C-alpha positions in Angstrom: 0.0 0.0 0.0 2.8 2.4 0.9 5.1 1.4 -2.0 4.0 4.2 -4.2 4.9 6.9 -1.7 8.4 8.2 -0.8 9.9 10.3 2.0 9.8 13.9 0.8 6.5 13.5 -1.1 4.1 16.4 -0.6 0.3 15.9 -0.3 -2.6 18.1 0.7 -4.3 16.5 3.7 -7.3 17.3 5.9 -6.7 16.6 9.6 -9.6 15.0 11.4 -8.5 14.7 15.1 -5.8 15.2 17.6 -3.8 12.3 18.9 -2.1 11.5 22.2 1.1 13.1 20.9 2.2 16.4 19.2 0.4 15.4 16.0 -3.1 15.5 14.4 -4.2 12.7 12.1 -5.6 12.4 8.6 -5.0 10.2 5.6 -2.8 10.3 2.5 -4.7 8.0 0.2 -5.7 5.1 2.4 -2.8 5.5 4.8 -3.2 7.0 8.2 -0.9 10.0 8.5 0.3 11.8 11.7 1.2 15.4 11.0 3.3 17.1 13.6 1.9 20.5 14.8 -1.4 19.9 13.2 -4.8 20.9 14.6 -8.1 19.0 14.1 -9.8 20.8 11.2 -6.7 22.0 9.5 -6.1 21.5 5.8 -2.4 21.5 5.1 0.2 20.8 2.5 2.3 18.1 4.2 5.6 16.4 3.5 6.2 12.8 4.4 9.1 12.4 6.9 8.8 8.8 7.8 7.2 5.7 6.2 6.2 2.9 8.6 4.4 -0.3 8.0 0.9 1.0 8.5 1.3 4.8 8.8 3.1 7.9 7.6 4.6 10.7 9.6 4.7 14.1 8.1 5.3 17.8 8.7 3.4 20.9 7.7 4.9 22.8 4.7 1.9 25.2 4.2 -1.2 25.9 6.1 -3.9 25.9 3.4 -7.0 26.3 5.5 -6.5 26.7 9.3 -8.9 25.1 11.8 -11.2 27.3 13.8 -9.5 25.8 16.8 -6.0 27.1 15.7 -4.8 30.1 17.7 -1.6 32.1 17.9 0.8 30.4 20.4 1.4 32.6 23.5 5.1 31.7 23.4 7.6 32.8 20.8 9.9 29.9 21.5 7.1 27.5 20.7 7.0 29.0 17.2 10.7 28.5 16.9 10.4 24.8 17.5 10.8 24.4 21.3 9.7 20.9 22.3 8.8 21.8 25.9 5.1 21.7 25.2 3.0 20.5 22.2 -0.4 22.1 22.0 0.1 25.9 22.3 -1.4 26.4 18.8 -4.7 24.9 20.0 -7.6 26.7 21.6 -7.8 25.6 25.3 -11.5 24.5 25.0 -10.5 22.3 22.1 -7.6 20.9 24.1 -9.9 19.8 26.9 -12.4 18.3 24.4 -9.6 16.4 22.6 -8.3 15.0 26.0 -11.8 13.8 26.8 -12.1 12.1 23.4 -8.7 10.5 23.7 -9.6 9.1 27.2 -12.9 7.8 25.9 -11.4 6.1 22.8 -8.6 4.6 24.8 -10.9 3.0 27.3 -13.3 1.7 24.6 -10.6 0.5 22.2 -8.1 -1.1 24.6 -10.3 -2.1 27.6 -13.2 -3.1 25.4 -15.6 -1.4 27.8 -19.2 -1.2 26.5 -20.3 1.3 29.1 -18.5 4.4 30.5 -19.9 6.9 33.0 -19.9 10.5 32.0 -16.4 12.0 32.3 -16.3 15.0 34.7 -13.9 17.6 33.4 -11.6 19.7 35.6 -10.0 22.3 33.4 -6.8 24.0 34.7 -7.1 27.2 36.7 -4.1 28.6 34.8 -3.0 27.5 31.4 0.4 29.2 31.7 2.9 29.6 34.5 1.8 26.5 36.4 4.7 24.1 36.4 6.7 23.9 39.5 9.4 21.6 38.1 11.2 21.9 34.8 14.4 20.5 33.2 16.5 22.3 30.7 19.4 21.4 28.5 22.7 23.4 28.7 24.4 24.0 25.4 27.8 25.5 24.6 30.6 25.9 27.0 32.9 28.6 28.4 32.7 31.5 27.7 29.1 31.3 26.5 26.4 29.2 28.1 22.9 28.8 26.9 19.9 26.8 28.1 16.8 25.6 26.5 14.8 22.6 25.2 15.3 20.1 22.4 13.4 21.0 19.2 10.3 18.9 18.5 11.2 15.5 17.1 14.9 16.3 16.8 18.0 16.7 18.8 18.4 20.3 17.8 18.7 22.9 20.6 16.3 25.8 21.0 17.6 28.5 23.3 15.1 30.1 25.7 15.3 32.8 28.4 12.0 31.9 30.1 9.4 29.2 30.0 5.7 30.2 29.6 4.4 27.2 31.4 6.8 27.4 34.3 6.0 29.2 37.5 7.3 32.8 37.6 9.6 31.9 40.5 11.3 29.3 38.4 11.7 31.9 35.5 13.3 34.3 38.0 15.8 31.6 39.0 16.9 30.8 35.4 19.4 33.6 35.0 20.9 33.0 38.4 21.5 29.3 37.4 23.7 30.4 34.5 25.5 32.9 36.8 26.2 30.2 39.3 27.5 27.8 36.7 29.8 30.5 35.3 30.9 31.7 38.7 31.9 28.3 39.9 33.1 27.1 36.5 30.9 24.0 36.4 31.2 23.8 32.6 30.6 20.1 32.6 26.9 20.6 33.3 24.8 19.1 30.5 21.4 19.9 31.9 19.7 21.1 35.1 16.4 20.9 36.7 14.6 23.3 39.0 11.9 22.3 41.5 10.0 24.9 43.6 7.5 25.1 46.4 4.5 27.2 45.7 3.9 27.7 49.4 7.4 28.8 50.5 9.0 30.0 47.2 12.0 27.7 47.8 13.8 26.6 44.6 16.0 23.5 44.4 18.6 23.3 41.7 19.9 19.9 40.5 23.0 20.2 38.2 23.4 17.1 36.0 26.9 16.3 34.5 28.0 13.5 32.2 29.2 10.2 33.7 32.7 11.1 32.6 32.8 14.3 34.7 32.8 14.4 38.5 33.3 18.0 39.4 34.2 18.9 43.0 31.9 21.8 43.5 33.3 24.4 45.9 29.9 25.9 46.7 28.9 26.5 50.3 25.6 27.4 51.8 26.7 31.0 52.5 27.5 31.4 48.8 23.8 31.1 48.0 23.1 34.6 49.4 24.5 35.8 46.1 21.8 33.8 44.3 18.7 34.6 46.4 16.3 32.8 44.0 18.1 29.4 44.6 17.5 27.7 48.0 19.6 24.6 47.5 22.0 22.9 45.1 22.5 19.3 44.3 24.8 17.5 41.8 24.2 14.4 39.7 26.7 12.5 37.5 24.9 10.8 34.8 21.1 10.3 34.4 21.0 7.4 36.9 23.4 8.9 39.4 22.3 9.6 42.9 21.9 13.4 43.7 24.6 14.7 46.0 23.8 17.6 48.3 26.1 20.6 47.7 24.7 23.6 49.5 21.6 25.2 51.0 18.5 23.3 52.2 18.4 19.6 51.8 14.7 19.6 51.0 11.8 21.9 50.2 8.5 22.2 52.0 5.1 22.4 50.3 1.7 22.9 51.9 -1.4 21.5 50.1 -4.8 21.1 51.6 -3.6 21.9 55.1 -0.9 19.1 54.9 2.8 20.1 55.1 5.1 17.9 53.0 8.8 17.7 53.0 9.9 16.9 49.5 13.3 15.3 48.8 15.5 15.9 45.7 14.7 12.4 44.3 11.1 12.1 45.3 8.1 12.5 43.0 5.6 15.4 43.6 3.1 16.7 41.1 4.3 19.6 39.0 1.0 21.6 39.1 0.1 22.9 42.6 -3.6 23.7 41.8 -4.0 20.5 39.8 -2.7 18.5 42.8 -5.3 20.2 44.9 -8.0 19.0 42.6 -6.8 15.4 42.7 -6.7 15.5 46.5 -10.2 16.9 46.6 -11.5 14.1 44.4 -9.8 11.4 46.4 -11.0 12.9 49.7 -14.6 13.1 48.4 -14.7 9.5 47.5 -12.9 8.3 50.7 -15.3 10.3 52.8 -18.2 8.7 51.0 -17.2 5.1 51.8 -15.4 5.6 55.2 -13.1 2.6 54.7 -11.9 0.6 57.7 -8.5 -0.1 56.1 -7.0 1.7 53.1 -3.8 0.7 51.2 -2.1 3.5 49.1 -0.1 1.3 46.7 2.1 4.0 45.3 2.3 6.3 48.3 5.5 8.4 47.5 6.0 10.9 50.3 2.4 10.5 51.5 0.8 12.9 49.0 -2.6 11.1 49.0 -2.1 8.9 52.1 -2.0 11.8 54.6 -5.1 13.9 53.5 -7.4 10.8 53.4 -6.2 9.4 56.7 -9.0 11.1 58.6 -11.6 9.0 56.7 -10.0 5.6 57.4 -9.4 3.8 60.6 -6.1 2.4 59.4 -4.1 3.3 56.3 -1.0 1.6 54.9 1.2 3.3 52.4 3.7 1.2 50.3 6.3 2.3 47.8 9.5 0.8 46.4 11.4 4.1 46.7 13.0 4.0 50.1 13.8 7.7 50.4 10.1 8.6 49.6 8.9 6.1 52.3 11.3 7.6 54.8 9.9 11.1 54.1 6.3 9.8 54.2 7.0 8.6 57.8 8.5 12.1 58.6 5.5 13.8 57.0 3.0 11.8 59.0 4.8 12.9 62.2 5.1 16.5 61.3 1.3 16.6 60.6 0.5 14.6 63.8 -1.3 11.8 61.8 -1.1 8.7 63.8 -3.2 6.1 62.0 -0.9 5.6 59.1 1.9 3.1 58.5 4.5 3.1 55.6 6.6 0.2 54.2 9.2 0.0 51.5 7.4 -2.6 49.4 5.0 -3.1 46.5 1.4 -4.3 46.8 2.4 -7.9 45.8 4.7 -8.1 48.8 2.0 -7.2 51.3 0.5 -10.3 52.9 -2.1 -10.8 55.5 -3.7 -7.4 55.1 -7.3 -7.0 54.3 -8.5 -3.7 52.8 -11.7 -2.2 51.6 -10.1 0.6 49.7 -6.9 0.6 47.5 -5.4 3.6 45.8 -3.3 2.9 42.6 -1.2 5.8 41.4 1.6 4.3 39.2 4.0 6.0 36.9 3.4 6.4 33.2 4.2 2.8 32.6 1.2 1.7 34.6 0.9 -1.0 37.3 3.0 -4.1 37.6 1.1 -7.2 36.6 1.7 -8.6 40.1 0.1 -5.5 41.7 -3.1 -6.0 39.7 -3.2 -9.7 40.7 -2.8 -8.5 44.3 -5.8 -6.2 43.9 -8.0 -9.1 42.9 -6.5 -11.2 45.7 -7.2 -8.6 48.4 -10.5 -7.7 46.7 -11.3 -4.4 48.3 -14.9 -3.1 47.7 -13.4 0.1 46.0 -10.4 0.9 44.0 -9.2 4.4 42.9 -6.8 4.4 40.0 -5.0 7.7 39.4 -3.3 7.6 36.0 -1.2 10.0 33.9 -1.4 7.8 30.8 -4.8 6.8 29.3 -3.2 4.0 27.4 -1.7 2.1 30.3 -4.8 2.9 32.4 -6.9 1.2 29.7 -4.5 -1.8 29.6 -4.6 -2.3 33.3 -8.4 -2.0 33.5 -8.6 -5.1 31.3 -7.2 -7.1 34.3 -9.7 -5.6 36.7 -12.9 -5.3 34.7 -14.2 -8.8 35.4 -14.3 -7.9 39.1 -14.8 -4.1 39.1 -17.0 -1.6 37.3 -16.2 2.0 36.7 -18.5 4.2 38.8 -17.0 7.5 37.9 -14.3 9.1 35.8 -12.6 12.5 36.4 -10.3 14.1 33.9 -8.0 16.6 35.6 -5.9 18.8 33.3 -2.7 19.2 35.2 -0.7 19.9 32.0 -2.4 22.5 29.7 -0.6 23.3 26.5 0.5 19.6 26.3 -1.3 16.4 25.4 -0.8 15.0 28.9 -3.5 14.8 31.6 -4.6 12.9 34.8 -7.5 10.5 35.1 -9.1 9.4 38.3 -11.1 6.2 37.8 -13.4 5.2 40.7 -14.0 1.4 40.7 -16.5 -0.5 42.7 -16.7 -4.3 43.1 -19.5 -5.9 41.1 
């Protein structure tokens, strides 16, 4: 079917819908074609960039007839090819609608569900300046340093001086990061990340060097007074290296829903403060409704969900394989004087002899381990709440649970406007 087409061929194409990516989809002949940067409703002149077995990938050469959902991106760097976000050219109402459709289609196509409850939408309070954690690439070396993102679908570097979706406090820190790198001659830095607390304004800097470089940073805590927008500095060698504390505070503190959290350098915490608040409200509402005797939070992290719902459960057990997160969860329970919680460094499959009537699943993008899903059906709680950042793996995992559980409600929380990412909260009840 694809033999009559070549890379570089140009075709006019109408784009029908957005995909769970940076592309919109249409057809060249009978071949499904993903067009990067497209918007549902666009008619474009496209150029084929990749030919795969059952589909093409293409780029826009000319916008022939723009969609009514196409808008001017608020960020100049986006127009220059910055790959930090993907949907700035799409009207926000259309973004939300597309995410709802993507979730619905994923659940029906992969999970083979014949019935879905109405999806409750929770649009973002702010579509820009919401991220409290970003990572940037460093390009060039002494005497000129630049930072930015990789260009969409390439390894090309796009220099930026601010990020439109990052919190203003992070943007204020960016210039000081480069000053610090220059002042202390840490020219081996390949990238860096910034994590901040919305409540306290603290900003944590993690400098990431290549495996071959192990700089001895002569930075001391008192030196950070010259960089008032940076609260702490860590150093990593290689992507998988353990962060080493260099200067300043060893952690940052965030307060959400009246709960105070200590967040470590290598611990997961949501990147949208207001979006996290919405997730917690949904989970609290459902926990309050059932008042479980025993709850298991199967991916507890630092206690992000465990602690706010403890008041609705007689006993709650949080488990996670990340030891540092579990240790902080224990500390966070003590600092908030929450006494009916227990934390273990383990996964759900390793927990034996515990009966629970409520289980929370909040896995990473890859979804749940098969063993954890088996454990859910072994423990057989009356209710399960699955919080997912990936509709595809959510749908896959629901295949393992749908014989025992039905979906009572679905909430789509847009934690990541201007991107195709979102969070789903699926409330499951035993049949």
